[in-house]
VOMARDO-619066 format. One record per residue: residue in three letters; x, y, z of N, C-alpha, C, O in turn; chain; residue number from 1. Coordinates in steps of 0.1 Angstrom, whole numbers, always signed. Example, Ala and Ser with C-alpha at 12.3 -4.5 7.8 and 13.67 -1.06 7.14 Angstrom:
<recs>
<rec><gufi>Ala</gufi><n_xx>+132</n_xx><n_yy>-57</n_yy><n_zz>+78</n_zz><ca_xx>+123</ca_xx><ca_yy>-45</ca_yy><ca_zz>+78</ca_zz><c_xx>+132</c_xx><c_yy>-33</c_yy><c_zz>+78</c_zz><o_xx>+142</o_xx><o_yy>-33</o_yy><o_zz>+85</o_zz><bator>A</bator><lovo>1</lovo></rec>
<rec><gufi>Ser</gufi><n_xx>+128</n_xx><n_yy>-22</n_yy><n_zz>+71</n_zz><ca_xx>+137</ca_xx><ca_yy>-11</ca_yy><ca_zz>+71</ca_zz><c_xx>+129</c_xx><c_yy>+0</c_yy><c_zz>+79</c_zz><o_xx>+134</o_xx><o_yy>+11</o_yy><o_zz>+80</o_zz><bator>A</bator><lovo>2</lovo></rec>
</recs>
This chain:
<recs>
<rec><gufi>Met</gufi><n_xx>-108</n_xx><n_yy>+259</n_yy><n_zz>+223</n_zz><ca_xx>-107</ca_xx><ca_yy>+247</ca_yy><ca_zz>+217</ca_zz><c_xx>-120</c_xx><c_yy>+245</c_yy><c_zz>+206</c_zz><o_xx>-117</o_xx><o_yy>+241</o_yy><o_zz>+194</o_zz><bator>A</bator><lovo>1</lovo></rec>
<rec><gufi>Leu</gufi><n_xx>-131</n_xx><n_yy>+248</n_yy><n_zz>+211</n_zz><ca_xx>-142</ca_xx><ca_yy>+246</ca_yy><ca_zz>+203</ca_zz><c_xx>-142</c_xx><c_yy>+256</c_yy><c_zz>+191</c_zz><o_xx>-144</o_xx><o_yy>+253</o_yy><o_zz>+180</o_zz><bator>A</bator><lovo>2</lovo></rec>
<rec><gufi>Lys</gufi><n_xx>-139</n_xx><n_yy>+267</n_yy><n_zz>+194</n_zz><ca_xx>-136</ca_xx><ca_yy>+279</ca_yy><ca_zz>+184</ca_zz><c_xx>-128</c_xx><c_yy>+273</c_yy><c_zz>+173</c_zz><o_xx>-131</o_xx><o_yy>+275</o_yy><o_zz>+161</o_zz><bator>A</bator><lovo>3</lovo></rec>
<rec><gufi>Gly</gufi><n_xx>-116</n_xx><n_yy>+266</n_yy><n_zz>+177</n_zz><ca_xx>-105</ca_xx><ca_yy>+262</ca_yy><ca_zz>+169</ca_zz><c_xx>-111</c_xx><c_yy>+249</c_yy><c_zz>+159</c_zz><o_xx>-107</o_xx><o_yy>+246</o_yy><o_zz>+148</o_zz><bator>A</bator><lovo>4</lovo></rec>
<rec><gufi>Ile</gufi><n_xx>-123</n_xx><n_yy>+242</n_yy><n_zz>+165</n_zz><ca_xx>-127</ca_xx><ca_yy>+232</ca_yy><ca_zz>+157</ca_zz><c_xx>-139</c_xx><c_yy>+239</c_yy><c_zz>+148</c_zz><o_xx>-140</o_xx><o_yy>+233</o_yy><o_zz>+137</o_zz><bator>A</bator><lovo>5</lovo></rec>
<rec><gufi>Met</gufi><n_xx>-147</n_xx><n_yy>+250</n_yy><n_zz>+151</n_zz><ca_xx>-156</ca_xx><ca_yy>+255</ca_yy><ca_zz>+142</ca_zz><c_xx>-147</c_xx><c_yy>+261</c_yy><c_zz>+132</c_zz><o_xx>-152</o_xx><o_yy>+262</o_yy><o_zz>+121</o_zz><bator>A</bator><lovo>6</lovo></rec>
<rec><gufi>Glu</gufi><n_xx>-136</n_xx><n_yy>+267</n_yy><n_zz>+134</n_zz><ca_xx>-126</ca_xx><ca_yy>+273</ca_yy><ca_zz>+121</ca_zz><c_xx>-123</c_xx><c_yy>+264</c_yy><c_zz>+114</c_zz><o_xx>-123</o_xx><o_yy>+266</o_yy><o_zz>+101</o_zz><bator>A</bator><lovo>7</lovo></rec>
<rec><gufi>Phe</gufi><n_xx>-118</n_xx><n_yy>+252</n_yy><n_zz>+119</n_zz><ca_xx>-113</ca_xx><ca_yy>+241</ca_yy><ca_zz>+109</ca_zz><c_xx>-123</c_xx><c_yy>+237</c_yy><c_zz>+99</c_zz><o_xx>-121</o_xx><o_yy>+237</o_yy><o_zz>+87</o_zz><bator>A</bator><lovo>8</lovo></rec>
<rec><gufi>Ala</gufi><n_xx>-135</n_xx><n_yy>+235</n_yy><n_zz>+106</n_zz><ca_xx>-150</ca_xx><ca_yy>+229</ca_yy><ca_zz>+99</ca_zz><c_xx>-149</c_xx><c_yy>+241</c_yy><c_zz>+89</c_zz><o_xx>-146</o_xx><o_yy>+237</o_yy><o_zz>+78</o_zz><bator>A</bator><lovo>9</lovo></rec>
<rec><gufi>Tyr</gufi><n_xx>-151</n_xx><n_yy>+252</n_yy><n_zz>+89</n_zz><ca_xx>-155</ca_xx><ca_yy>+263</ca_yy><ca_zz>+79</ca_zz><c_xx>-143</c_xx><c_yy>+263</c_yy><c_zz>+69</c_zz><o_xx>-145</o_xx><o_yy>+266</o_yy><o_zz>+57</o_zz><bator>A</bator><lovo>10</lovo></rec>
<rec><gufi>Leu</gufi><n_xx>-130</n_xx><n_yy>+259</n_yy><n_zz>+73</n_zz><ca_xx>-120</ca_xx><ca_yy>+259</ca_yy><ca_zz>+62</ca_zz><c_xx>-123</c_xx><c_yy>+251</c_yy><c_zz>+55</c_zz><o_xx>-121</o_xx><o_yy>+253</o_yy><o_zz>+43</o_zz><bator>A</bator><lovo>11</lovo></rec>
<rec><gufi>Leu</gufi><n_xx>-127</n_xx><n_yy>+238</n_yy><n_zz>+57</n_zz><ca_xx>-129</ca_xx><ca_yy>+224</ca_yy><ca_zz>+53</ca_zz><c_xx>-143</c_xx><c_yy>+225</c_yy><c_zz>+44</c_zz><o_xx>-146</o_xx><o_yy>+217</o_yy><o_zz>+35</o_zz><bator>A</bator><lovo>12</lovo></rec>
<rec><gufi>Gly</gufi><n_xx>-150</n_xx><n_yy>+235</n_yy><n_zz>+47</n_zz><ca_xx>-164</ca_xx><ca_yy>+237</ca_yy><ca_zz>+39</ca_zz><c_xx>-175</c_xx><c_yy>+229</c_yy><c_zz>+45</c_zz><o_xx>-183</o_xx><o_yy>+224</o_yy><o_zz>+38</o_zz><bator>A</bator><lovo>13</lovo></rec>
<rec><gufi>Val</gufi><n_xx>-174</n_xx><n_yy>+225</n_yy><n_zz>+58</n_zz><ca_xx>-183</ca_xx><ca_yy>+217</ca_yy><ca_zz>+64</ca_zz><c_xx>-188</c_xx><c_yy>+222</c_yy><c_zz>+75</c_zz><o_xx>-182</o_xx><o_yy>+230</o_yy><o_zz>+82</o_zz><bator>A</bator><lovo>14</lovo></rec>
<rec><gufi>Asp</gufi><n_xx>-200</n_xx><n_yy>+218</n_yy><n_zz>+77</n_zz><ca_xx>-210</ca_xx><ca_yy>+223</ca_yy><ca_zz>+87</ca_zz><c_xx>-205</c_xx><c_yy>+222</c_yy><c_zz>+100</c_zz><o_xx>-203</o_xx><o_yy>+210</o_yy><o_zz>+103</o_zz><bator>A</bator><lovo>15</lovo></rec>
<rec><gufi>Pro</gufi><n_xx>-203</n_xx><n_yy>+229</n_yy><n_zz>+109</n_zz><ca_xx>-197</ca_xx><ca_yy>+223</ca_yy><ca_zz>+123</ca_zz><c_xx>-203</c_xx><c_yy>+213</c_yy><c_zz>+130</c_zz><o_xx>-197</o_xx><o_yy>+205</o_yy><o_zz>+137</o_zz><bator>A</bator><lovo>16</lovo></rec>
<rec><gufi>Phe</gufi><n_xx>-217</n_xx><n_yy>+215</n_yy><n_zz>+129</n_zz><ca_xx>-223</ca_xx><ca_yy>+202</ca_yy><ca_zz>+132</ca_zz><c_xx>-219</c_xx><c_yy>+186</c_yy><c_zz>+129</c_zz><o_xx>-220</o_xx><o_yy>+177</o_yy><o_zz>+137</o_zz><bator>A</bator><lovo>17</lovo></rec>
<rec><gufi>Trp</gufi><n_xx>-213</n_xx><n_yy>+186</n_yy><n_zz>+118</n_zz><ca_xx>-210</ca_xx><ca_yy>+170</ca_yy><ca_zz>+114</ca_zz><c_xx>-194</c_xx><c_yy>+167</c_yy><c_zz>+123</c_zz><o_xx>-191</o_xx><o_yy>+157</o_yy><o_zz>+128</o_zz><bator>A</bator><lovo>18</lovo></rec>
<rec><gufi>Thr</gufi><n_xx>-187</n_xx><n_yy>+179</n_yy><n_zz>+123</n_zz><ca_xx>-175</ca_xx><ca_yy>+178</ca_yy><ca_zz>+130</ca_zz><c_xx>-177</c_xx><c_yy>+174</c_yy><c_zz>+143</c_zz><o_xx>-171</o_xx><o_yy>+164</o_yy><o_zz>+148</o_zz><bator>A</bator><lovo>19</lovo></rec>
<rec><gufi>Phe</gufi><n_xx>-185</n_xx><n_yy>+182</n_yy><n_zz>+151</n_zz><ca_xx>-189</ca_xx><ca_yy>+179</ca_yy><ca_zz>+167</ca_zz><c_xx>-194</c_xx><c_yy>+165</c_yy><c_zz>+166</c_zz><o_xx>-189</o_xx><o_yy>+156</o_yy><o_zz>+173</o_zz><bator>A</bator><lovo>20</lovo></rec>
<rec><gufi>Leu</gufi><n_xx>-204</n_xx><n_yy>+163</n_yy><n_zz>+157</n_zz><ca_xx>-210</ca_xx><ca_yy>+149</ca_yy><ca_zz>+155</ca_zz><c_xx>-198</c_xx><c_yy>+136</c_yy><c_zz>+157</c_zz><o_xx>-198</o_xx><o_yy>+127</o_yy><o_zz>+165</o_zz><bator>A</bator><lovo>21</lovo></rec>
<rec><gufi>Ile</gufi><n_xx>-191</n_xx><n_yy>+139</n_yy><n_zz>+148</n_zz><ca_xx>-177</ca_xx><ca_yy>+129</ca_yy><ca_zz>+147</ca_zz><c_xx>-170</c_xx><c_yy>+128</c_yy><c_zz>+158</c_zz><o_xx>-168</o_xx><o_yy>+117</o_yy><o_zz>+163</o_zz><bator>A</bator><lovo>22</lovo></rec>
<rec><gufi>Leu</gufi><n_xx>-166</n_xx><n_yy>+139</n_yy><n_zz>+163</n_zz><ca_xx>-156</ca_xx><ca_yy>+140</ca_yy><ca_zz>+176</ca_zz><c_xx>-165</c_xx><c_yy>+133</c_yy><c_zz>+188</c_zz><o_xx>-159</o_xx><o_yy>+125</o_yy><o_zz>+196</o_zz><bator>A</bator><lovo>23</lovo></rec>
<rec><gufi>Ala</gufi><n_xx>-177</n_xx><n_yy>+136</n_yy><n_zz>+189</n_zz><ca_xx>-184</ca_xx><ca_yy>+130</ca_yy><ca_zz>+200</ca_zz><c_xx>-186</c_xx><c_yy>+114</c_yy><c_zz>+200</c_zz><o_xx>-186</o_xx><o_yy>+108</o_yy><o_zz>+210</o_zz><bator>A</bator><lovo>24</lovo></rec>
<rec><gufi>Leu</gufi><n_xx>-188</n_xx><n_yy>+109</n_yy><n_zz>+186</n_zz><ca_xx>-189</ca_xx><ca_yy>+96</ca_yy><ca_zz>+183</ca_zz><c_xx>-176</c_xx><c_yy>+87</c_yy><c_zz>+185</c_zz><o_xx>-176</o_xx><o_yy>+75</o_yy><o_zz>+188</o_zz><bator>A</bator><lovo>25</lovo></rec>
<rec><gufi>Leu</gufi><n_xx>-165</n_xx><n_yy>+95</n_yy><n_zz>+183</n_zz><ca_xx>-152</ca_xx><ca_yy>+89</ca_yy><ca_zz>+183</ca_zz><c_xx>-149</c_xx><c_yy>+89</c_yy><c_zz>+201</c_zz><o_xx>-143</o_xx><o_yy>+81</o_yy><o_zz>+207</o_zz><bator>A</bator><lovo>26</lovo></rec>
<rec><gufi>Leu</gufi><n_xx>-154</n_xx><n_yy>+99</n_yy><n_zz>+205</n_zz><ca_xx>-152</ca_xx><ca_yy>+100</ca_yy><ca_zz>+220</ca_zz><c_xx>-159</c_xx><c_yy>+90</c_yy><c_zz>+230</c_zz><o_xx>-156</o_xx><o_yy>+86</o_yy><o_zz>+241</o_zz><bator>A</bator><lovo>27</lovo></rec>
<rec><gufi>Leu</gufi><n_xx>-172</n_xx><n_yy>+85</n_yy><n_zz>+220</n_zz><ca_xx>-179</ca_xx><ca_yy>+75</ca_yy><ca_zz>+228</ca_zz><c_xx>-177</c_xx><c_yy>+60</c_yy><c_zz>+223</c_zz><o_xx>-180</o_xx><o_yy>+50</o_yy><o_zz>+229</o_zz><bator>A</bator><lovo>28</lovo></rec>
<rec><gufi>Leu</gufi><n_xx>-169</n_xx><n_yy>+61</n_yy><n_zz>+211</n_zz><ca_xx>-161</ca_xx><ca_yy>+48</ca_yy><ca_zz>+207</ca_zz><c_xx>-150</c_xx><c_yy>+45</c_yy><c_zz>+217</c_zz><o_xx>-149</o_xx><o_yy>+34</o_yy><o_zz>+223</o_zz><bator>A</bator><lovo>29</lovo></rec>
<rec><gufi>Gly</gufi><n_xx>-142</n_xx><n_yy>+54</n_yy><n_zz>+219</n_zz><ca_xx>-129</ca_xx><ca_yy>+54</ca_yy><ca_zz>+230</ca_zz><c_xx>-135</c_xx><c_yy>+48</c_yy><c_zz>+245</c_zz><o_xx>-130</o_xx><o_yy>+40</o_yy><o_zz>+252</o_zz><bator>A</bator><lovo>30</lovo></rec>
<rec><gufi>Ile</gufi><n_xx>-145</n_xx><n_yy>+54</n_yy><n_zz>+249</n_zz><ca_xx>-151</ca_xx><ca_yy>+50</ca_yy><ca_zz>+262</ca_zz><c_xx>-157</c_xx><c_yy>+35</c_yy><c_zz>+262</c_zz><o_xx>-155</o_xx><o_yy>+28</o_yy><o_zz>+272</o_zz><bator>A</bator><lovo>31</lovo></rec>
<rec><gufi>Val</gufi><n_xx>-163</n_xx><n_yy>+32</n_yy><n_zz>+252</n_zz><ca_xx>-169</ca_xx><ca_yy>+18</ca_yy><ca_zz>+250</ca_zz><c_xx>-160</c_xx><c_yy>+9</c_yy><c_zz>+250</c_zz><o_xx>-161</o_xx><o_yy>-2</o_yy><o_zz>+256</o_zz><bator>A</bator><lovo>32</lovo></rec>
<rec><gufi>Lys</gufi><n_xx>-148</n_xx><n_yy>+13</n_yy><n_zz>+242</n_zz><ca_xx>-135</ca_xx><ca_yy>+3</ca_yy><ca_zz>+240</ca_zz><c_xx>-128</c_xx><c_yy>+0</c_yy><c_zz>+254</c_zz><o_xx>-124</o_xx><o_yy>-11</o_yy><o_zz>+257</o_zz><bator>A</bator><lovo>33</lovo></rec>
<rec><gufi>Cys</gufi><n_xx>-128</n_xx><n_yy>+11</n_yy><n_zz>+261</n_zz><ca_xx>-122</ca_xx><ca_yy>+10</ca_yy><ca_zz>+274</ca_zz><c_xx>-129</c_xx><c_yy>+2</c_yy><c_zz>+287</c_zz><o_xx>-122</o_xx><o_yy>-4</o_yy><o_zz>+295</o_zz><bator>A</bator><lovo>34</lovo></rec>
<rec><gufi>Leu</gufi><n_xx>-142</n_xx><n_yy>+3</n_yy><n_zz>+285</n_zz><ca_xx>-152</ca_xx><ca_yy>-5</ca_yy><ca_zz>+294</ca_zz><c_xx>-155</c_xx><c_yy>-17</c_yy><c_zz>+290</c_zz><o_xx>-159</o_xx><o_yy>-26</o_yy><o_zz>+298</o_zz><bator>A</bator><lovo>35</lovo></rec>
<rec><gufi>Tyr</gufi><n_xx>-153</n_xx><n_yy>-21</n_yy><n_zz>+276</n_zz><ca_xx>-155</ca_xx><ca_yy>-34</ca_yy><ca_zz>+271</ca_zz><c_xx>-144</c_xx><c_yy>-40</c_yy><c_zz>+262</c_zz><o_xx>-147</o_xx><o_yy>-43</o_yy><o_zz>+250</o_zz><bator>A</bator><lovo>36</lovo></rec>
<rec><gufi>Pro</gufi><n_xx>-133</n_xx><n_yy>-42</n_yy><n_zz>+267</n_zz><ca_xx>-121</ca_xx><ca_yy>-45</ca_yy><ca_zz>+257</ca_zz><c_xx>-125</c_xx><c_yy>-58</c_yy><c_zz>+251</c_zz><o_xx>-132</o_xx><o_yy>-67</o_yy><o_zz>+257</o_zz><bator>A</bator><lovo>37</lovo></rec>
<rec><gufi>Trp</gufi><n_xx>-120</n_xx><n_yy>-59</n_yy><n_zz>+240</n_zz><ca_xx>-123</ca_xx><ca_yy>-73</ca_yy><ca_zz>+232</ca_zz><c_xx>-111</c_xx><c_yy>-80</c_yy><c_zz>+230</c_zz><o_xx>-101</o_xx><o_yy>-76</o_yy><o_zz>+224</o_zz><bator>A</bator><lovo>38</lovo></rec>
<rec><gufi>Gln</gufi><n_xx>-111</n_xx><n_yy>-94</n_yy><n_zz>+237</n_zz><ca_xx>-100</ca_xx><ca_yy>-102</ca_yy><ca_zz>+236</ca_zz><c_xx>-104</c_xx><c_yy>-115</c_yy><c_zz>+228</c_zz><o_xx>-115</o_xx><o_yy>-120</o_yy><o_zz>+231</o_zz><bator>A</bator><lovo>39</lovo></rec>
<rec><gufi>Pro</gufi><n_xx>-96</n_xx><n_yy>-121</n_yy><n_zz>+218</n_zz><ca_xx>-99</ca_xx><ca_yy>-135</ca_yy><ca_zz>+215</ca_zz><c_xx>-99</c_xx><c_yy>-146</c_yy><c_zz>+223</c_zz><o_xx>-91</o_xx><o_yy>-146</o_yy><o_zz>+232</o_zz><bator>A</bator><lovo>40</lovo></rec>
<rec><gufi>Arg</gufi><n_xx>-107</n_xx><n_yy>-154</n_yy><n_zz>+222</n_zz><ca_xx>-107</ca_xx><ca_yy>-166</ca_yy><ca_zz>+231</ca_zz><c_xx>-103</c_xx><c_yy>-181</c_yy><c_zz>+224</c_zz><o_xx>-99</o_xx><o_yy>-191</o_yy><o_zz>+230</o_zz><bator>A</bator><lovo>41</lovo></rec>
<rec><gufi>Trp</gufi><n_xx>-103</n_xx><n_yy>-179</n_yy><n_zz>+211</n_zz><ca_xx>-98</ca_xx><ca_yy>-188</ca_yy><ca_zz>+202</ca_zz><c_xx>-88</c_xx><c_yy>-188</c_yy><c_zz>+193</c_zz><o_xx>-87</o_xx><o_yy>-177</o_yy><o_zz>+187</o_zz><bator>A</bator><lovo>42</lovo></rec>
<rec><gufi>Lys</gufi><n_xx>-79</n_xx><n_yy>-198</n_yy><n_zz>+189</n_zz><ca_xx>-67</ca_xx><ca_yy>-195</ca_yy><ca_zz>+178</ca_zz><c_xx>-67</c_xx><c_yy>-205</c_yy><c_zz>+168</c_zz><o_xx>-67</o_xx><o_yy>-217</o_yy><o_zz>+171</o_zz><bator>A</bator><lovo>43</lovo></rec>
<rec><gufi>Ser</gufi><n_xx>-67</n_xx><n_yy>-200</n_yy><n_zz>+157</n_zz><ca_xx>-70</ca_xx><ca_yy>-215</ca_yy><ca_zz>+147</ca_zz><c_xx>-57</c_xx><c_yy>-214</c_yy><c_zz>+139</c_zz><o_xx>-52</o_xx><o_yy>-203</o_yy><o_zz>+135</o_zz><bator>A</bator><lovo>44</lovo></rec>
<rec><gufi>Lys</gufi><n_xx>-51</n_xx><n_yy>-226</n_yy><n_zz>+136</n_zz><ca_xx>-39</ca_xx><ca_yy>-227</ca_yy><ca_zz>+129</ca_zz><c_xx>-44</c_xx><c_yy>-236</c_yy><c_zz>+115</c_zz><o_xx>-54</o_xx><o_yy>-243</o_yy><o_zz>+116</o_zz><bator>A</bator><lovo>45</lovo></rec>
<rec><gufi>Lys</gufi><n_xx>-39</n_xx><n_yy>-234</n_yy><n_zz>+103</n_zz><ca_xx>-43</ca_xx><ca_yy>-241</ca_yy><ca_zz>+91</ca_zz><c_xx>-29</c_xx><c_yy>-249</c_yy><c_zz>+88</c_zz><o_xx>-19</o_xx><o_yy>-243</o_yy><o_zz>+87</o_zz><bator>A</bator><lovo>46</lovo></rec>
<rec><gufi>Thr</gufi><n_xx>-29</n_xx><n_yy>-263</n_yy><n_zz>+87</n_zz><ca_xx>-17</ca_xx><ca_yy>-270</ca_yy><ca_zz>+84</ca_zz><c_xx>-22</c_xx><c_yy>-282</c_yy><c_zz>+73</c_zz><o_xx>-34</o_xx><o_yy>-283</o_yy><o_zz>+72</o_zz><bator>A</bator><lovo>47</lovo></rec>
<rec><gufi>Lys</gufi><n_xx>-15</n_xx><n_yy>-288</n_yy><n_zz>+66</n_zz><ca_xx>-16</ca_xx><ca_yy>-299</ca_yy><ca_zz>+58</ca_zz><c_xx>-10</c_xx><c_yy>-311</c_yy><c_zz>+61</c_zz><o_xx>+2</o_xx><o_yy>-311</o_yy><o_zz>+65</o_zz><bator>A</bator><lovo>48</lovo></rec>
<rec><gufi>Asp</gufi><n_xx>-17</n_xx><n_yy>-322</n_yy><n_zz>+59</n_zz><ca_xx>-11</ca_xx><ca_yy>-334</ca_yy><ca_zz>+63</ca_zz><c_xx>-4</c_xx><c_yy>-342</c_yy><c_zz>+53</c_zz><o_xx>-1</o_xx><o_yy>-336</o_yy><o_zz>+43</o_zz><bator>A</bator><lovo>49</lovo></rec>
<rec><gufi>Glu</gufi><n_xx>-1</n_xx><n_yy>-354</n_yy><n_zz>+55</n_zz><ca_xx>+8</ca_xx><ca_yy>-361</ca_yy><ca_zz>+42</ca_zz><c_xx>+2</c_xx><c_yy>-363</c_yy><c_zz>+30</c_zz><o_xx>+8</o_xx><o_yy>-366</o_yy><o_zz>+20</o_zz><bator>A</bator><lovo>50</lovo></rec>
<rec><gufi>Leu</gufi><n_xx>-11</n_xx><n_yy>-361</n_yy><n_zz>+31</n_zz><ca_xx>-18</ca_xx><ca_yy>-363</ca_yy><ca_zz>+18</ca_zz><c_xx>-23</c_xx><c_yy>-352</c_yy><c_zz>+11</c_zz><o_xx>-28</o_xx><o_yy>-354</o_yy><o_zz>+0</o_zz><bator>A</bator><lovo>51</lovo></rec>
<rec><gufi>Gly</gufi><n_xx>-20</n_xx><n_yy>-340</n_yy><n_zz>+18</n_zz><ca_xx>-21</ca_xx><ca_yy>-328</ca_yy><ca_zz>+12</ca_zz><c_xx>-39</c_xx><c_yy>-321</c_yy><c_zz>+16</c_zz><o_xx>-45</o_xx><o_yy>-312</o_yy><o_zz>+11</o_zz><bator>A</bator><lovo>52</lovo></rec>
<rec><gufi>Asn</gufi><n_xx>-42</n_xx><n_yy>-328</n_yy><n_zz>+25</n_zz><ca_xx>-55</ca_xx><ca_yy>-324</ca_yy><ca_zz>+30</ca_zz><c_xx>-53</c_xx><c_yy>-311</c_yy><c_zz>+41</c_zz><o_xx>-44</o_xx><o_yy>-311</o_yy><o_zz>+49</o_zz><bator>A</bator><lovo>53</lovo></rec>
<rec><gufi>Glu</gufi><n_xx>-62</n_xx><n_yy>-301</n_yy><n_zz>+40</n_zz><ca_xx>-61</ca_xx><ca_yy>-290</ca_yy><ca_zz>+46</ca_zz><c_xx>-65</c_xx><c_yy>-291</c_yy><c_zz>+61</c_zz><o_xx>-77</o_xx><o_yy>-297</o_yy><o_zz>+61</o_zz><bator>A</bator><lovo>54</lovo></rec>
<rec><gufi>Ile</gufi><n_xx>-61</n_xx><n_yy>-289</n_yy><n_zz>+73</n_zz><ca_xx>-66</ca_xx><ca_yy>-293</ca_yy><ca_zz>+86</ca_zz><c_xx>-64</c_xx><c_yy>-282</c_yy><c_zz>+94</c_zz><o_xx>-53</o_xx><o_yy>-277</o_yy><o_zz>+95</o_zz><bator>A</bator><lovo>55</lovo></rec>
<rec><gufi>Thr</gufi><n_xx>-75</n_xx><n_yy>-278</n_yy><n_zz>+100</n_zz><ca_xx>-74</ca_xx><ca_yy>-266</ca_yy><ca_zz>+110</ca_zz><c_xx>-76</c_xx><c_yy>-272</c_yy><c_zz>+123</c_zz><o_xx>-83</o_xx><o_yy>-280</o_yy><o_zz>+127</o_zz><bator>A</bator><lovo>56</lovo></rec>
<rec><gufi>Ile</gufi><n_xx>-66</n_xx><n_yy>-264</n_yy><n_zz>+130</n_zz><ca_xx>-67</ca_xx><ca_yy>-270</ca_yy><ca_zz>+146</ca_zz><c_xx>-70</c_xx><c_yy>-256</c_yy><c_zz>+155</c_zz><o_xx>-65</o_xx><o_yy>-245</o_yy><o_zz>+154</o_zz><bator>A</bator><lovo>57</lovo></rec>
<rec><gufi>Tyr</gufi><n_xx>-79</n_xx><n_yy>-261</n_yy><n_zz>+162</n_zz><ca_xx>-85</ca_xx><ca_yy>-249</ca_yy><ca_zz>+172</ca_zz><c_xx>-77</c_xx><c_yy>-250</c_yy><c_zz>+184</c_zz><o_xx>-72</o_xx><o_yy>-261</o_yy><o_zz>+187</o_zz><bator>A</bator><lovo>58</lovo></rec>
<rec><gufi>Tyr</gufi><n_xx>-76</n_xx><n_yy>-237</n_yy><n_zz>+192</n_zz><ca_xx>-68</ca_xx><ca_yy>-237</ca_yy><ca_zz>+203</ca_zz><c_xx>-76</c_xx><c_yy>-229</c_yy><c_zz>+211</c_zz><o_xx>-80</o_xx><o_yy>-218</o_yy><o_zz>+207</o_zz><bator>A</bator><lovo>59</lovo></rec>
<rec><gufi>Gln</gufi><n_xx>-78</n_xx><n_yy>-232</n_yy><n_zz>+224</n_zz><ca_xx>-82</ca_xx><ca_yy>-222</ca_yy><ca_zz>+233</ca_zz><c_xx>-74</c_xx><c_yy>-213</c_yy><c_zz>+242</c_zz><o_xx>-68</o_xx><o_yy>-217</o_yy><o_zz>+252</o_zz><bator>A</bator><lovo>60</lovo></rec>
<rec><gufi>Ile</gufi><n_xx>-73</n_xx><n_yy>-201</n_yy><n_zz>+239</n_zz><ca_xx>-66</ca_xx><ca_yy>-190</ca_yy><ca_zz>+248</ca_zz><c_xx>-67</c_xx><c_yy>-191</c_yy><c_zz>+262</c_zz><o_xx>-78</o_xx><o_yy>-189</o_yy><o_zz>+266</o_zz><bator>A</bator><lovo>61</lovo></rec>
<rec><gufi>Lys</gufi><n_xx>-58</n_xx><n_yy>-193</n_yy><n_zz>+270</n_zz><ca_xx>-61</ca_xx><ca_yy>-192</ca_yy><ca_zz>+284</ca_zz><c_xx>-58</c_xx><c_yy>-179</c_yy><c_zz>+289</c_zz><o_xx>-47</o_xx><o_yy>-173</o_yy><o_zz>+287</o_zz><bator>A</bator><lovo>62</lovo></rec>
<rec><gufi>Glu</gufi><n_xx>-67</n_xx><n_yy>-174</n_yy><n_zz>+296</n_zz><ca_xx>-68</ca_xx><ca_yy>-161</ca_yy><ca_zz>+303</ca_zz><c_xx>-60</c_xx><c_yy>-159</c_yy><c_zz>+317</c_zz><o_xx>-61</o_xx><o_yy>-148</o_yy><o_zz>+323</o_zz><bator>A</bator><lovo>63</lovo></rec>
</recs>
């Protein structure tokens, strides 16, 4: 597997260090994303009233 990655990096003309660094950072990002999933707590909705004024209504999302 690592040999294939090194050959692919040489094919692209890139130092294998940068390829391994990008793969390690993507792996770290996946681990952090699994440990700390982000979920929104608020939802906003923009409407207009009868006078044409823009009104923003905020809702709290129940968990």
